[in-house]
N, C-alpha and C positions, 0 to 999 in steps of 0.2 A: 390775348395771349397764348399759345400753344407751341407744346413742350415733345419729339418726339426723342426717345435718350434709348441707349440698349449701352450691356458690355461689346470687351470687343468676341469672338467666337472661338472656340478652340479649333473649329472643323470648319471654317469661313467657305469652303467648294462644297462642300455639301449642304449649303440655303440653299432657298427656291431661289431665282432673281426676282427681286434686283437686290436682294440682302446676301450676297456673299464678297460684298465691299461697300461699307460708309459714302464713298465717292458715289457708287451709282443710285446706291438712297436721296442720298446731296442733290440730284441731277433731275432724278425723281418728284420731289418735294419743291423745288425750284420752278417747276412745269408750272405750278400751283399756287407755290408762294412765292414771286419774286423778290422778295423783300425782307426771305426765311436769313438768318444767320447758321451758319456749322462748327459746331467746336472737337475737339482731339484734346482728354485730362488727360491723362499720364502720359507713362510711358508709348507711344504707338509700337514700338518694336514688344512688349513684356505686356504686361497688362494696362490697358487704356476703357476710358470710358467716353462713348461719340456723343455729340448732344446737337441736336437741330431745332433753334428756336427762332421764333415770331412774336415779339414785342413792341406794341402798334402803341404807340401817345393815346389815353384814355383823354374821351370829350372834358372838359371839365366838369359841365354837368353830373358826368356820371357819378355812381355810385362805388367805389369801389370791394368787392368784399374781402375779408381778412382770406388769405391762399397759405398754404404749408406744405410739404410734403419732405419723408425721411424714408430713405430709401436704400438698403443694406443689401448687398449681391455679393454670399458666400461662397467661396470653393474651399478645396480639400478639405473634408467632411470628414468630424470623426465616427467610422464604418460602425461602429453598433448602436450611434442618433440612430447615422442611417438606413438599419435595418428596421427599424417602425415602420419604414414605409415600405414595405415588401408586404405580399399576400403571407410571405411564410410565417412570421410576426405576428400581426395584426388582420382581423377578417373584416375589416369591418373600419370606413373612414373616423367616424368618434373616434375609436378603440386607439387608434393612431391618432390623434388629435389630443385625448388624454395623457396617452401614455409619455407621449411629447414634450406637452407640456404645453402646447400652444398654447390652449385653451384659458393659460393663466397669464400669454403675452400682454393680449389689452385685456381683460375680464371684463366688461361692458360692452363686447363685442356678441353681435345675437351669427353663429356662426355657419354655413354652409359649405360643409366640404366632399373629398370626392377623395376616394383608393384605388387606383390603375389597379390593371392583371397584366402583369405580376407584378408592377413595383411600380412606385410613382406617386404623389399627391399634391393637392392644391384644393385652396379655401377661398372665400369670399368672407369677411364680417363688415357687419354693418353700427353704430351703435345706434340709442335714440336716437341722438343728436344730430345722428345725419353724418358723422365720419365712418370713415374706412377702413378696413386693413385685410392686405390680401399675400399670398404666402403661394409661391410653385417649386415644388422640389423632383427634383432629380434624382435620387441616391446609390445610383450603381455606382460602385468605386472606383471605377477608373478617369470618370468626369463629373465625381458628383458634385450638384450645384443648387443650393436655396435662394433665392431673392422673398425680399420682403420687402413691404412695403403700405405707407400708411397718412393720412393726411391730419391725426388727430394734434390738437394744435397744445402747444407746451411752452413753456418759457425756458426748461432744455432737457433735452432728448440724454441724458446721462444715463438716465434711468434704463427707458425701454432699451438703448444700443446696449446697453450689460445684461436686461434677461436675453434680447437676440442670442449674444454669442454665448450667453451660458447654455440656452437649450441645443442650438445645432453641433457649439465647438467648430467652427471652421479654423483652419491653418492658415485662410488667407481672406478678404473680403474688403469690398467699396462701401465706402457710406459716404450719401451726397443729403445735401439737408437746401432747398429750397424756402426762401417764406418771403413776402411781400413786405410791404413798409407795417398795411392793416393790420397785418398781424400778430399775435399774442406773444408768436415766435423768431420776430424779425432778426432778435440778437445771434438767435444760434448760430447760424451758416456763421458768422464772424468767430462765435467763441469756439466751435469746431477747428477754425485754423489755426485761432492763437494760442488756444489755451492745450491743445492737444489733448483731453481730461481722459479718453481713451487707454492713455500710458501712464496714467496715474501707480498703477501698480504692476511696473514695469512688465509685463506680457506681452506687449506690443508695439512694434515695432515700424514708426510711419514715413513708408517709405518714400510717400509723397503727399503733395495736399496743394490747389488751387482754389480761389478765392475768384469768382467773378459776379461783377454787377455787371445788372440786367437793367431796361428802363425803366420796371416792374419791379423787380426781385432780384434778389441776393442769394448766390449757390456758390457752396464749397463743397469738394469732392477731395475725397482724402484715399490714401490705399494704405494699406495695416497688411502687414505677414508676424505669424509669429516669431518671437524671440527663438534664437535656440538652445531647446532644452538640455 
């Protein structure tokens, strides 16, 4: 299975080719994978999430490993939180990791982090079991952005998502959950789509949700924004 995904860009004209338009990316990928499929989830004129997939049938004798991915893409972030990821506030990546609480998101992770000059942050973490976590942060107020991704296996991602949101305090975010049927997370895409557990506290408005079933995976993609205060 192959997946390529991204959120729509704020300034696509500033990207290198072929990344200025998803259609151009798809054209390139189709030259390599003629049986790939392209999707746009969400509002193509506003917030959307692009996905290119290649899901081929597995031979019966091939064992399928459990697989799952949680991704949270956040914008309109709290300026005070974002200031942590500048050299004015933190002198080292380790300081930013601890001050922000990133080290507590998934405590079992061994973290390799980097604080850019004059601002910006990136980290990769891996657990003893081989699961990963990765975070990339653009803290500038005019276009603040944080991406979080992990493949930790969970029967529910409620607590992980809640910790991420409380850490970064976004105004808007997209959450996607991929899982195959062999994973203990197999029911989590449908759970997010049907139960909308992120709205239990009345803090988030779900603007859109889409559920997709592929040959080997289920996916839910949901778009949220804060309720007006």
